[in-house]
C-alpha positions in Angstrom: 0.3 41.4 43.7 0.7 38.7 46.4 -2.4 37.1 47.8 -3.2 35.3 51.0 -5.9 33.0 52.3 -8.1 34.2 55.2 -10.8 32.4 57.0 -14.2 32.9 55.4 -16.8 34.9 57.3 -19.5 32.8 55.5 -18.2 29.3 55.2 -21.5 27.9 53.9 -21.4 30.2 50.8 -17.7 31.0 50.5 -16.0 27.9 51.6 -13.4 27.6 54.4 -11.2 30.4 53.1 -11.2 33.3 50.7 -8.2 34.8 48.8 -7.4 38.5 49.3 -4.6 40.8 48.3 -1.9 40.7 51.0 -2.0 44.5 51.1 -5.7 44.4 52.1 -5.1 42.1 55.1 -6.4 43.8 58.3 -5.8 41.8 61.5 -8.8 43.4 63.2 -11.1 42.0 60.4 -9.3 39.0 58.9 -7.9 35.9 60.4 -5.3 33.9 58.4 -6.5 30.6 57.2 -3.3 29.0 58.3 0.0 30.4 59.5 0.8 31.6 56.0 3.6 29.1 55.4 1.7 27.2 52.7 1.1 30.5 51.0 4.9 31.1 50.5 4.9 33.9 53.0 7.0 32.3 55.7 6.4 33.5 59.2 3.8 36.3 59.2 4.5 39.5 61.1 1.0 40.8 61.7 0.2 44.4 62.4 -0.9 45.0 65.9 -4.6 45.3 66.6 -6.3 48.5 67.6 -6.7 47.0 71.1 -3.0 46.2 71.3 -2.1 49.7 70.1 -4.5 51.3 72.6 -3.0 49.2 75.4 0.5 50.2 74.3 -0.6 53.8 74.2 -2.0 53.6 77.7 1.3 52.0 79.0 3.2 54.8 77.4 1.0 57.5 78.9 1.4 55.9 82.3 5.1 55.8 81.9 5.1 59.4 80.8 3.2 60.3 84.0 5.8 58.4 86.0 8.6 60.2 84.3 6.9 63.6 84.9 6.6 62.8 88.6 10.2 61.7 88.7 11.3 64.9 86.9 9.3 67.0 89.4 10.9 65.1 92.3 14.4 65.6 90.9 13.7 69.3 90.3 12.5 69.7 93.9 15.6 67.8 95.1 17.9 70.1 93.0 16.3 73.2 94.4 16.8 71.8 98.0 20.4 71.0 97.2 21.0 74.5 95.8 19.5 76.0 99.0 21.6 73.8 101.2 24.7 74.6 99.2 24.0 78.3 99.6 23.4 77.9 103.3 26.7 76.1 103.7 28.5 78.7 101.6 27.0 81.5 103.8 28.0 79.5 107.0 31.6 79.1 105.7 31.8 82.8 104.8 30.6 83.8 108.3 33.1 81.4 109.9 35.9 82.7 107.8 34.9 86.3 108.7 34.7 85.4 112.4 38.1 83.8 112.2 39.6 86.8 110.5 37.9 89.2 113.0 39.3 87.1 115.9 42.8 87.1 114.3 42.6 90.9 113.9 41.3 91.3 117.5 44.1 89.0 118.8 46.7 90.9 116.8 45.3 94.2 118.1 45.3 92.8 121.7 48.9 91.6 121.3 49.9 95.0 120.0 48.2 96.8 122.8 49.8 94.4 125.3 53.2 95.1 123.8 52.6 98.9 123.9 51.5 98.6 127.5 54.5 96.6 128.4 56.8 99.1 126.6 55.0 102.0 128.4 55.5 100.2 131.7 59.1 99.6 131.0 59.7 103.3 130.2 58.4 104.3 133.6 
């Protein structure tokens, strides 16, 4: 099992570093003795600390709240758009009905005028 050097917690009794199994390395407890390069590990990708994870969690929660607010805003806008679309459809239907009624009234008036003219011509 690979081992790594970490800074000693008691340098007077343990020396400058101690050797632990790489699997036991905890960035919240241990600090690498060096950057790990002399241990054959290359560049070390350390696990995030609890504080870093908590900060990331808080950022995600804040982003979730922002997204919820945006979703609510968009839902409200969609409802307003649907209401406006219905109002415009009703207005169009009323205008079309008024135009049809006017055309029918004009046709009836023209027919009545023709009949009156024909009746007058007969007399």
